[in-house]
Gaussian input, Z-matrix of N, CA and C with variables (Angstrom, degrees):
# hf/3-21g

backbone

0 1
 N
 C     1     B1
 C     2     B2     1     A1
 N     3     B3     2     A2     1     D1
 C     4     B4     3     A3     2     D2
 C     5     B5     4     A4     3     D3
 N     6     B6     5     A5     4     D4
 C     7     B7     6     A6     5     D5
 C     8     B8     7     A7     6     D6
 N     9     B9     8     A8     7     D7
 C    10    B10     9     A9     8     D8
 C    11    B11    10    A10     9     D9
 N    12    B12    11    A11    10    D10
 C    13    B13    12    A12    11    D11
 C    14    B14    13    A13    12    D12
 N    15    B15    14    A14    13    D13
 C    16    B16    15    A15    14    D14
 C    17    B17    16    A16    15    D15
 N    18    B18    17    A17    16    D16
 C    19    B19    18    A18    17    D17
 C    20    B20    19    A19    18    D18
 N    21    B21    20    A20    19    D19
 C    22    B22    21    A21    20    D20
 C    23    B23    22    A22    21    D21
 N    24    B24    23    A23    22    D22
 C    25    B25    24    A24    23    D23
 C    26    B26    25    A25    24    D24
 N    27    B27    26    A26    25    D25
 C    28    B28    27    A27    26    D26
 C    29    B29    28    A28    27    D27
 N    30    B30    29    A29    28    D28
 C    31    B31    30    A30    29    D29
 C    32    B32    31    A31    30    D30
 N    33    B33    32    A32    31    D31
 C    34    B34    33    A33    32    D32
 C    35    B35    34    A34    33    D33
 N    36    B36    35    A35    34    D34
 C    37    B37    36    A36    35    D35
 C    38    B38    37    A37    36    D36
 N    39    B39    38    A38    37    D37
 C    40    B40    39    A39    38    D38
 C    41    B41    40    A40    39    D39
 N    42    B42    41    A41    40    D40
 C    43    B43    42    A42    41    D41
 C    44    B44    43    A43    42    D42
 N    45    B45    44    A44    43    D43
 C    46    B46    45    A45    44    D44
 C    47    B47    46    A46    45    D45
 N    48    B48    47    A47    46    D46
 C    49    B49    48    A48    47    D47
 C    50    B50    49    A49    48    D48
 N    51    B51    50    A50    49    D49
 C    52    B52    51    A51    50    D50
 C    53    B53    52    A52    51    D51
 N    54    B54    53    A53    52    D52
 C    55    B55    54    A54    53    D53
 C    56    B56    55    A55    54    D54
 N    57    B57    56    A56    55    D55
 C    58    B58    57    A57    56    D56
 C    59    B59    58    A58    57    D57
 N    60    B60    59    A59    58    D58
 C    61    B61    60    A60    59    D59
 C    62    B62    61    A61    60    D60
 N    63    B63    62    A62    61    D61
 C    64    B64    63    A63    62    D62
 C    65    B65    64    A64    63    D63
 N    66    B66    65    A65    64    D64
 C    67    B67    66    A66    65    D65
 C    68    B68    67    A67    66    D66
 N    69    B69    68    A68    67    D67
 C    70    B70    69    A69    68    D68
 C    71    B71    70    A70    69    D69
 N    72    B72    71    A71    70    D70
 C    73    B73    72    A72    71    D71
 C    74    B74    73    A73    72    D72
 N    75    B75    74    A74    73    D73
 C    76    B76    75    A75    74    D74
 C    77    B77    76    A76    75    D75
 N    78    B78    77    A77    76    D76
 C    79    B79    78    A78    77    D77
 C    80    B80    79    A79    78    D78
 N    81    B81    80    A80    79    D79
 C    82    B82    81    A81    80    D80
 C    83    B83    82    A82    81    D81
 N    84    B84    83    A83    82    D82
 C    85    B85    84    A84    83    D83
 C    86    B86    85    A85    84    D84
 N    87    B87    86    A86    85    D85
 C    88    B88    87    A87    86    D86
 C    89    B89    88    A88    87    D87
 N    90    B90    89    A89    88    D88
 C    91    B91    90    A90    89    D89
 C    92    B92    91    A91    90    D90
 N    93    B93    92    A92    91    D91
 C    94    B94    93    A93    92    D92
 C    95    B95    94    A94    93    D93
 N    96    B96    95    A95    94    D94
 C    97    B97    96    A96    95    D95
 C    98    B98    97    A97    96    D96
 N    99    B99    98    A98    97    D97
 C   100   B100    99    A99    98    D98
 C   101   B101   100   A100    99    D99
 N   102   B102   101   A101   100   D100
 C   103   B103   102   A102   101   D101
 C   104   B104   103   A103   102   D102
 N   105   B105   104   A104   103   D103
 C   106   B106   105   A105   104   D104
 C   107   B107   106   A106   105   D105
 N   108   B108   107   A107   106   D106
 C   109   B109   108   A108   107   D107
 C   110   B110   109   A109   108   D108
 N   111   B111   110   A110   109   D109
 C   112   B112   111   A111   110   D110
 C   113   B113   112   A112   111   D111
 N   114   B114   113   A113   112   D112
 C   115   B115   114   A114   113   D113
 C   116   B116   115   A115   114   D114
 N   117   B117   116   A116   115   D115
 C   118   B118   117   A117   116   D116
 C   119   B119   118   A118   117   D117
 N   120   B120   119   A119   118   D118
 C   121   B121   120   A120   119   D119
 C   122   B122   121   A121   120   D120
 N   123   B123   122   A122   121   D121
 C   124   B124   123   A123   122   D122
 C   125   B125   124   A124   123   D123
 N   126   B126   125   A125   124   D124
 C   127   B127   126   A126   125   D125
 C   128   B128   127   A127   126   D126
 N   129   B129   128   A128   127   D127
 C   130   B130   129   A129   128   D128
 C   131   B131   130   A130   129   D129
 N   132   B132   131   A131   130   D130
 C   133   B133   132   A132   131   D131
 C   134   B134   133   A133   132   D132
 N   135   B135   134   A134   133   D133
 C   136   B136   135   A135   134   D134
 C   137   B137   136   A136   135   D135
 N   138   B138   137   A137   136   D136
 C   139   B139   138   A138   137   D137
 C   140   B140   139   A139   138   D138
 N   141   B141   140   A140   139   D139
 C   142   B142   141   A141   140   D140
 C   143   B143   142   A142   141   D141
 N   144   B144   143   A143   142   D142
 C   145   B145   144   A144   143   D143
 C   146   B146   145   A145   144   D144
 N   147   B147   146   A146   145   D145
 C   148   B148   147   A147   146   D146
 C   149   B149   148   A148   147   D147
 N   150   B150   149   A149   148   D148
 C   151   B151   150   A150   149   D149
 C   152   B152   151   A151   150   D150
 N   153   B153   152   A152   151   D151
 C   154   B154   153   A153   152   D152
 C   155   B155   154   A154   153   D153
 N   156   B156   155   A155   154   D154
 C   157   B157   156   A156   155   D155
 C   158   B158   157   A157   156   D156
 N   159   B159   158   A158   157   D157
 C   160   B160   159   A159   158   D158
 C   161   B161   160   A160   159   D159
 N   162   B162   161   A161   160   D160
 C   163   B163   162   A162   161   D161
 C   164   B164   163   A163   162   D162
 N   165   B165   164   A164   163   D163
 C   166   B166   165   A165   164   D164
 C   167   B167   166   A166   165   D165
 N   168   B168   167   A167   166   D166
 C   169   B169   168   A168   167   D167
 C   170   B170   169   A169   168   D168
 N   171   B171   170   A170   169   D169
 C   172   B172   171   A171   170   D170
 C   173   B173   172   A172   171   D171
 N   174   B174   173   A173   172   D172
 C   175   B175   174   A174   173   D173
 C   176   B176   175   A175   174   D174
 N   177   B177   176   A176   175   D175
 C   178   B178   177   A177   176   D176
 C   179   B179   178   A178   177   D177
 N   180   B180   179   A179   178   D178
 C   181   B181   180   A180   179   D179
 C   182   B182   181   A181   180   D180
 N   183   B183   182   A182   181   D181
 C   184   B184   183   A183   182   D182
 C   185   B185   184   A184   183   D183
 N   186   B186   185   A185   184   D184
 C   187   B187   186   A186   185   D185
 C   188   B188   187   A187   186   D186
 N   189   B189   188   A188   187   D187
 C   190   B190   189   A189   188   D188
 C   191   B191   190   A190   189   D189
 N   192   B192   191   A191   190   D190
 C   193   B193   192   A192   191   D191
 C   194   B194   193   A193   192   D192
 N   195   B195   194   A194   193   D193
 C   196   B196   195   A195   194   D194
 C   197   B197   196   A196   195   D195
 N   198   B198   197   A197   196   D196
 C   199   B199   198   A198   197   D197
 C   200   B200   199   A199   198   D198
 N   201   B201   200   A200   199   D199
 C   202   B202   201   A201   200   D200
 C   203   B203   202   A202   201   D201
 N   204   B204   203   A203   202   D202
 C   205   B205   204   A204   203   D203
 C   206   B206   205   A205   204   D204
 N   207   B207   206   A206   205   D205
 C   208   B208   207   A207   206   D206
 C   209   B209   208   A208   207   D207
 N   210   B210   209   A209   208   D208
 C   211   B211   210   A210   209   D209
 C   212   B212   211   A211   210   D210
 N   213   B213   212   A212   211   D211
 C   214   B214   213   A213   212   D212
 C   215   B215   214   A214   213   D213
 N   216   B216   215   A215   214   D214
 C   217   B217   216   A216   215   D215
 C   218   B218   217   A217   216   D216
 N   219   B219   218   A218   217   D217
 C   220   B220   219   A219   218   D218
 C   221   B221   220   A220   219   D219
 N   222   B222   221   A221   220   D220
 C   223   B223   222   A222   221   D221
 C   224   B224   223   A223   222   D222
 N   225   B225   224   A224   223   D223
 C   226   B226   225   A225   224   D224
 C   227   B227   226   A226   225   D225
 N   228   B228   227   A227   226   D226
 C   229   B229   228   A228   227   D227
 C   230   B230   229   A229   228   D228
 N   231   B231   230   A230   229   D229
 C   232   B232   231   A231   230   D230
 C   233   B233   232   A232   231   D231
 N   234   B234   233   A233   232   D232
 C   235   B235   234   A234   233   D233
 C   236   B236   235   A235   234   D234
 N   237   B237   236   A236   235   D235
 C   238   B238   237   A237   236   D236
 C   239   B239   238   A238   237   D237
 N   240   B240   239   A239   238   D238
 C   241   B241   240   A240   239   D239
 C   242   B242   241   A241   240   D240
 N   243   B243   242   A242   241   D241
 C   244   B244   243   A243   242   D242
 C   245   B245   244   A244   243   D243
 N   246   B246   245   A245   244   D244
 C   247   B247   246   A246   245   D245
 C   248   B248   247   A247   246   D246
 N   249   B249   248   A248   247   D247
 C   250   B250   249   A249   248   D248
 C   251   B251   250   A250   249   D249
 N   252   B252   251   A251   250   D250
 C   253   B253   252   A252   251   D251
 C   254   B254   253   A253   252   D252
 N   255   B255   254   A254   253   D253
 C   256   B256   255   A255   254   D254
 C   257   B257   256   A256   255   D255
 N   258   B258   257   A257   256   D256
 C   259   B259   258   A258   257   D257
 C   260   B260   259   A259   258   D258
 N   261   B261   260   A260   259   D259
 C   262   B262   261   A261   260   D260
 C   263   B263   262   A262   261   D261
 N   264   B264   263   A263   262   D262
 C   265   B265   264   A264   263   D263
 C   266   B266   265   A265   264   D264
 N   267   B267   266   A266   265   D265
 C   268   B268   267   A267   266   D266
 C   269   B269   268   A268   267   D267
 N   270   B270   269   A269   268   D268
 C   271   B271   270   A270   269   D269
 C   272   B272   271   A271   270   D270
 N   273   B273   272   A272   271   D271
 C   274   B274   273   A273   272   D272
 C   275   B275   274   A274   273   D273
 N   276   B276   275   A275   274   D274
 C   277   B277   276   A276   275   D275
 C   278   B278   277   A277   276   D276
 N   279   B279   278   A278   277   D277
 C   280   B280   279   A279   278   D278
 C   281   B281   280   A280   279   D279
 N   282   B282   281   A281   280   D280
 C   283   B283   282   A282   281   D281
 C   284   B284   283   A283   282   D282
 N   285   B285   284   A284   283   D283
 C   286   B286   285   A285   284   D284
 C   287   B287   286   A286   285   D285
 N   288   B288   287   A287   286   D286
 C   289   B289   288   A288   287   D287
 C   290   B290   289   A289   288   D288

   B1=1.4515
   B2=1.5275
   B3=1.3229
   B4=1.4527
   B5=1.5208
   B6=1.3194
   B7=1.4604
   B8=1.5186
   B9=1.3192
   B10=1.4613
   B11=1.5148
   B12=1.3231
   B13=1.4557
   B14=1.5261
   B15=1.3220
   B16=1.4609
   B17=1.5187
   B18=1.3155
   B19=1.4684
   B20=1.5241
   B21=1.3203
   B22=1.4583
   B23=1.5198
   B24=1.3255
   B25=1.4611
   B26=1.5209
   B27=1.3268
   B28=1.4649
   B29=1.5179
   B30=1.3246
   B31=1.4645
   B32=1.5214
   B33=1.3122
   B34=1.4581
   B35=1.5218
   B36=1.3050
   B37=1.4590
   B38=1.5183
   B39=1.3170
   B40=1.4601
   B41=1.5121
   B42=1.3211
   B43=1.4614
   B44=1.5186
   B45=1.3007
   B46=1.4562
   B47=1.5176
   B48=1.3321
   B49=1.4556
   B50=1.5230
   B51=1.3227
   B52=1.4585
   B53=1.5206
   B54=1.3350
   B55=1.4557
   B56=1.5201
   B57=1.3417
   B58=1.4595
   B59=1.5208
   B60=1.3309
   B61=1.4453
   B62=1.5200
   B63=1.3059
   B64=1.4603
   B65=1.5220
   B66=1.3269
   B67=1.4516
   B68=1.5199
   B69=1.3395
   B70=1.4593
   B71=1.5224
   B72=1.3126
   B73=1.4615
   B74=1.5272
   B75=1.3190
   B76=1.4623
   B77=1.5131
   B78=1.3099
   B79=1.4571
   B80=1.5300
   B81=1.3075
   B82=1.4676
   B83=1.5184
   B84=1.3325
   B85=1.4513
   B86=1.5235
   B87=1.3201
   B88=1.4541
   B89=1.5204
   B90=1.3268
   B91=1.4579
   B92=1.5215
   B93=1.3087
   B94=1.4608
   B95=1.5289
   B96=1.3281
   B97=1.4642
   B98=1.5287
   B99=1.3392
   B100=1.4628
   B101=1.5259
   B102=1.3226
   B103=1.4663
   B104=1.5300
   B105=1.3325
   B106=1.4727
   B107=1.5269
   B108=1.3367
   B109=1.4706
   B110=1.5191
   B111=1.3210
   B112=1.4696
   B113=1.5212
   B114=1.3395
   B115=1.4593
   B116=1.5211
   B117=1.3330
   B118=1.4651
   B119=1.5258
   B120=1.3302
   B121=1.4682
   B122=1.5199
   B123=1.3221
   B124=1.4586
   B125=1.5244
   B126=1.3397
   B127=1.4591
   B128=1.5299
   B129=1.3219
   B130=1.4693
   B131=1.5229
   B132=1.3221
   B133=1.4710
   B134=1.5292
   B135=1.3244
   B136=1.4659
   B137=1.5295
   B138=1.3258
   B139=1.4652
   B140=1.5245
   B141=1.3266
   B142=1.4653
   B143=1.5201
   B144=1.3260
   B145=1.4677
   B146=1.5269
   B147=1.3164
   B148=1.4614
   B149=1.5280
   B150=1.3312
   B151=1.4697
   B152=1.5291
   B153=1.3265
   B154=1.4715
   B155=1.5251
   B156=1.3255
   B157=1.4626
   B158=1.5275
   B159=1.3300
   B160=1.4614
   B161=1.5090
   B162=1.3267
   B163=1.4548
   B164=1.5254
   B165=1.3099
   B166=1.4652
   B167=1.5202
   B168=1.3245
   B169=1.4600
   B170=1.5223
   B171=1.3227
   B172=1.4587
   B173=1.5301
   B174=1.3229
   B175=1.4719
   B176=1.5267
   B177=1.3400
   B178=1.4644
   B179=1.5301
   B180=1.3294
   B181=1.4619
   B182=1.5236
   B183=1.3154
   B184=1.4641
   B185=1.5269
   B186=1.3265
   B187=1.4745
   B188=1.5266
   B189=1.3182
   B190=1.4691
   B191=1.5290
   B192=1.3199
   B193=1.4661
   B194=1.5194
   B195=1.3256
   B196=1.4673
   B197=1.5210
   B198=1.3245
   B199=1.4706
   B200=1.5229
   B201=1.3207
   B202=1.4625
   B203=1.5300
   B204=1.3373
   B205=1.4580
   B206=1.5303
   B207=1.3379
   B208=1.4589
   B209=1.5306
   B210=1.3275
   B211=1.4644
   B212=1.5310
   B213=1.3281
   B214=1.4627
   B215=1.5243
   B216=1.3333
   B217=1.4650
   B218=1.5296
   B219=1.3354
   B220=1.4670
   B221=1.5263
   B222=1.3245
   B223=1.4600
   B224=1.5250
   B225=1.3448
   B226=1.4688
   B227=1.5170
   B228=1.3222
   B229=1.4599
   B230=1.5279
   B231=1.3149
   B232=1.4616
   B233=1.5214
   B234=1.3283
   B235=1.4647
   B236=1.5257
   B237=1.3247
   B238=1.4738
   B239=1.5298
   B240=1.3254
   B241=1.4419
   B242=1.5175
   B243=1.3110
   B244=1.4618
   B245=1.5175
   B246=1.3125
   B247=1.4594
   B248=1.5179
   B249=1.3162
   B250=1.4586
   B251=1.5265
   B252=1.3305
   B253=1.4624
   B254=1.5274
   B255=1.3369
   B256=1.4625
   B257=1.5301
   B258=1.3148
   B259=1.4545
   B260=1.5261
   B261=1.3071
   B262=1.4539
   B263=1.5097
   B264=1.3372
   B265=1.4505
   B266=1.5271
   B267=1.2844
   B268=1.4629
   B269=1.5179
   B270=1.3247
   B271=1.4674
   B272=1.5220
   B273=1.3241
   B274=1.4644
   B275=1.5302
   B276=1.3169
   B277=1.4669
   B278=1.5125
   B279=1.2997
   B280=1.4494
   B281=1.5197
   B282=1.3406
   B283=1.4604
   B284=1.5094
   B285=1.2928
   B286=1.4746
   B287=1.5064
   B288=1.3185
   B289=1.4545
   B290=1.4204
   A1=110.53
   A2=115.17
   A3=120.65
   A4=109.50
   A5=115.63
   A6=120.10
   A7=109.55
   A8=116.29
   A9=121.40
   A10=107.06
   A11=118.25
   A12=119.67
   A13=111.01
   A14=115.73
   A15=121.22
   A16=110.60
   A17=117.29
   A18=120.45
   A19=111.23
   A20=117.43
   A21=121.21
   A22=111.06
   A23=117.00
   A24=120.28
   A25=110.13
   A26=117.47
   A27=120.21
   A28=111.17
   A29=116.46
   A30=120.09
   A31=110.57
   A32=116.21
   A33=119.66
   A34=110.73
   A35=116.79
   A36=119.46
   A37=111.40
   A38=117.50
   A39=120.94
   A40=113.44
   A41=117.83
   A42=120.59
   A43=112.58
   A44=116.92
   A45=120.63
   A46=111.81
   A47=116.53
   A48=121.31
   A49=109.78
   A50=117.00
   A51=122.04
   A52=109.54
   A53=117.56
   A54=118.92
   A55=110.41
   A56=116.96
   A57=118.82
   A58=110.72
   A59=117.66
   A60=120.23
   A61=111.51
   A62=115.87
   A63=121.22
   A64=109.36
   A65=116.65
   A66=120.31
   A67=110.95
   A68=117.54
   A69=121.21
   A70=110.38
   A71=117.04
   A72=120.90
   A73=111.49
   A74=117.44
   A75=121.15
   A76=113.35
   A77=117.84
   A78=121.77
   A79=109.30
   A80=116.43
   A81=121.34
   A82=108.89
   A83=115.11
   A84=120.44
   A85=110.48
   A86=114.69
   A87=121.97
   A88=107.88
   A89=116.15
   A90=119.29
   A91=109.48
   A92=116.37
   A93=121.41
   A94=110.91
   A95=117.12
   A96=120.30
   A97=111.36
   A98=117.22
   A99=120.43
   A100=111.13
   A101=115.97
   A102=120.31
   A103=109.54
   A104=117.16
   A105=121.56
   A106=110.80
   A107=116.61
   A108=120.67
   A109=110.57
   A110=116.54
   A111=119.99
   A112=110.77
   A113=117.19
   A114=121.28
   A115=110.74
   A116=116.54
   A117=120.04
   A118=111.12
   A119=117.24
   A120=120.59
   A121=111.29
   A122=116.79
   A123=119.72
   A124=111.36
   A125=117.00
   A126=120.48
   A127=111.05
   A128=116.68
   A129=119.99
   A130=110.22
   A131=117.35
   A132=120.76
   A133=110.74
   A134=116.47
   A135=120.79
   A136=110.03
   A137=116.58
   A138=120.27
   A139=111.68
   A140=117.32
   A141=120.66
   A142=110.42
   A143=117.19
   A144=120.38
   A145=110.69
   A146=117.20
   A147=120.64
   A148=110.55
   A149=117.40
   A150=121.15
   A151=110.81
   A152=116.24
   A153=119.29
   A154=111.90
   A155=115.89
   A156=120.74
   A157=111.76
   A158=116.57
   A159=120.75
   A160=114.58
   A161=117.95
   A162=120.86
   A163=109.34
   A164=116.05
   A165=122.20
   A166=109.04
   A167=115.03
   A168=120.51
   A169=109.90
   A170=116.02
   A171=121.56
   A172=108.79
   A173=117.46
   A174=119.90
   A175=113.29
   A176=117.68
   A177=120.67
   A178=111.16
   A179=116.10
   A180=120.43
   A181=110.89
   A182=116.25
   A183=120.30
   A184=110.09
   A185=116.58
   A186=120.48
   A187=110.58
   A188=117.31
   A189=119.51
   A190=110.88
   A191=117.24
   A192=120.48
   A193=111.95
   A194=116.17
   A195=120.52
   A196=110.74
   A197=116.88
   A198=120.52
   A199=110.61
   A200=116.76
   A201=121.11
   A202=110.48
   A203=116.93
   A204=121.20
   A205=110.41
   A206=116.80
   A207=122.05
   A208=110.91
   A209=116.99
   A210=120.84
   A211=111.35
   A212=116.63
   A213=120.52
   A214=111.16
   A215=117.37
   A216=120.74
   A217=109.95
   A218=116.40
   A219=119.86
   A220=110.45
   A221=117.15
   A222=120.67
   A223=111.72
   A224=117.21
   A225=119.82
   A226=111.19
   A227=117.06
   A228=120.46
   A229=111.45
   A230=117.18
   A231=121.12
   A232=109.88
   A233=116.18
   A234=121.68
   A235=112.50
   A236=117.36
   A237=120.07
   A238=112.01
   A239=117.22
   A240=119.61
   A241=117.65
   A242=118.10
   A243=120.50
   A244=109.57
   A245=116.18
   A246=122.06
   A247=106.62
   A248=116.63
   A249=121.63
   A250=107.24
   A251=115.45
   A252=121.46
   A253=109.23
   A254=117.75
   A255=120.55
   A256=110.86
   A257=115.78
   A258=120.95
   A259=108.45
   A260=116.77
   A261=121.76
   A262=113.62
   A263=117.71
   A264=120.44
   A265=108.80
   A266=117.21
   A267=122.19
   A268=108.87
   A269=117.02
   A270=119.61
   A271=111.56
   A272=117.08
   A273=120.62
   A274=113.80
   A275=118.76
   A276=120.88
   A277=112.59
   A278=118.35
   A279=120.64
   A280=114.74
   A281=118.05
   A282=119.96
   A283=108.46
   A284=116.07
   A285=119.63
   A286=109.77
   A287=119.37
   A288=122.78
   A289=110.61
   D1=144.69
   D2=175.94
   D3=-84.82
   D4=149.64
   D5=176.11
   D6=-79.47
   D7=137.92
   D8=176.31
   D9=-101.10
   D10=129.13
   D11=179.15
   D12=-57.64
   D13=139.29
   D14=179.48
   D15=-56.76
   D16=-37.54
   D17=-179.98
   D18=-61.41
   D19=-34.78
   D20=-179.88
   D21=-64.63
   D22=-51.98
   D23=-179.53
   D24=-66.50
   D25=-38.87
   D26=177.50
   D27=-61.79
   D28=-41.03
   D29=179.56
   D30=-63.93
   D31=-40.11
   D32=-179.24
   D33=-70.18
   D34=-48.96
   D35=-178.59
   D36=-69.09
   D37=-32.80
   D38=-179.40
   D39=-76.00
   D40=-19.52
   D41=-177.46
   D42=-87.67
   D43=-5.31
   D44=-175.33
   D45=-85.88
   D46=137.10
   D47=173.16
   D48=-82.89
   D49=-19.48
   D50=178.88
   D51=-79.55
   D52=158.93
   D53=177.22
   D54=-63.08
   D55=148.83
   D56=-179.27
   D57=-64.51
   D58=152.27
   D59=-179.68
   D60=-63.76
   D61=151.05
   D62=-179.29
   D63=-86.13
   D64=100.07
   D65=179.46
   D66=-77.24
   D67=-21.62
   D68=178.25
   D69=-62.25
   D70=-35.48
   D71=179.98
   D72=-86.21
   D73=1.63
   D74=-179.71
   D75=87.15
   D76=3.11
   D77=-178.92
   D78=-82.99
   D79=121.59
   D80=-179.34
   D81=-128.66
   D82=66.16
   D83=-179.31
   D84=-111.65
   D85=144.87
   D86=174.69
   D87=-131.00
   D88=138.48
   D89=175.68
   D90=-69.63
   D91=138.20
   D92=179.71
   D93=-58.36
   D94=-35.43
   D95=179.39
   D96=-64.97
   D97=-36.49
   D98=177.77
   D99=-67.71
   D100=-39.27
   D101=177.50
   D102=-64.98
   D103=-39.61
   D104=179.21
   D105=-62.86
   D106=-44.54
   D107=179.35
   D108=-62.52
   D109=-46.13
   D110=179.58
   D111=-62.90
   D112=-40.25
   D113=178.49
   D114=-62.43
   D115=-43.70
   D116=179.98
   D117=-62.98
   D118=-40.48
   D119=179.02
   D120=-65.52
   D121=-44.39
   D122=179.92
   D123=-67.33
   D124=-39.09
   D125=178.65
   D126=-66.75
   D127=-36.42
   D128=176.24
   D129=-62.40
   D130=-38.76
   D131=176.43
   D132=-63.66
   D133=-41.02
   D134=178.13
   D135=-61.45
   D136=-45.15
   D137=179.59
   D138=-66.04
   D139=-38.08
   D140=178.42
   D141=-63.80
   D142=-42.14
   D143=177.83
   D144=-64.30
   D145=-40.38
   D146=178.45
   D147=-64.63
   D148=-40.53
   D149=179.78
   D150=-64.33
   D151=-37.65
   D152=177.87
   D153=-63.80
   D154=-26.45
   D155=177.82
   D156=-87.67
   D157=0.03
   D158=178.50
   D159=88.87
   D160=9.19
   D161=179.80
   D162=-83.43
   D163=138.18
   D164=178.45
   D165=-123.12
   D166=142.57
   D167=179.30
   D168=-126.44
   D169=145.82
   D170=174.93
   D171=-69.00
   D172=148.43
   D173=179.45
   D174=-52.95
   D175=-38.07
   D176=179.15
   D177=-63.06
   D178=-37.28
   D179=179.14
   D180=-68.00
   D181=-36.67
   D182=178.92
   D183=-66.07
   D184=-43.65
   D185=-179.76
   D186=-64.03
   D187=-47.29
   D188=-178.95
   D189=-68.63
   D190=-35.50
   D191=177.16
   D192=-65.88
   D193=-37.92
   D194=178.11
   D195=-64.53
   D196=-43.40
   D197=178.21
   D198=-63.87
   D199=-43.40
   D200=179.85
   D201=-63.64
   D202=-40.93
   D203=179.16
   D204=-61.42
   D205=-44.71
   D206=178.99
   D207=-62.38
   D208=-46.67
   D209=179.98
   D210=-61.42
   D211=-42.66
   D212=-179.93
   D213=-68.06
   D214=-37.28
   D215=178.27
   D216=-63.28
   D217=-44.50
   D218=178.05
   D219=-59.10
   D220=-44.98
   D221=-179.07
   D222=-63.89
   D223=-39.40
   D224=177.98
   D225=-64.39
   D226=-41.47
   D227=179.43
   D228=-66.85
   D229=-41.44
   D230=177.11
   D231=-62.91
   D232=-39.38
   D233=-179.59
   D234=-60.41
   D235=-31.35
   D236=-178.84
   D237=-98.24
   D238=10.26
   D239=170.25
   D240=106.72
   D241=7.49
   D242=176.92
   D243=-87.72
   D244=149.88
   D245=172.17
   D246=-107.54
   D247=128.41
   D248=178.29
   D249=-94.16
   D250=117.01
   D251=-173.86
   D252=-102.72
   D253=126.03
   D254=178.32
   D255=-64.89
   D256=148.45
   D257=176.18
   D258=-64.33
   D259=137.00
   D260=-179.37
   D261=97.39
   D262=-16.75
   D263=176.93
   D264=-76.99
   D265=159.70
   D266=177.05
   D267=-104.07
   D268=85.33
   D269=-177.91
   D270=-71.05
   D271=146.28
   D272=-178.84
   D273=-67.53
   D274=-13.90
   D275=-178.86
   D276=-84.24
   D277=-3.75
   D278=176.84
   D279=84.62
   D280=16.50
   D281=174.69
   D282=-71.97
   D283=139.85
   D284=178.36
   D285=-99.57
   D286=132.22
   D287=-179.85
   D288=-110.54

């Protein structure tokens, strides 16, 4: 398994309006919407750092990069044992979507 940066999981768990998942019970679920929000925030930071260095990207590149960042974040979280739950599903951990 790959290590997930603490900042990544903190950003995801900290961005949720729902209560954090109960890891004591073995439940490791995250709402897909929370992962999307965290991905967008982290990607915005990446773009801001690039802009400070004078790098410019076409709008199409930003959109495709944002989607790729979100997809890769989901895969990294799944790789370390999280389940990404779609909004509207009734997860057994009691997360509300």
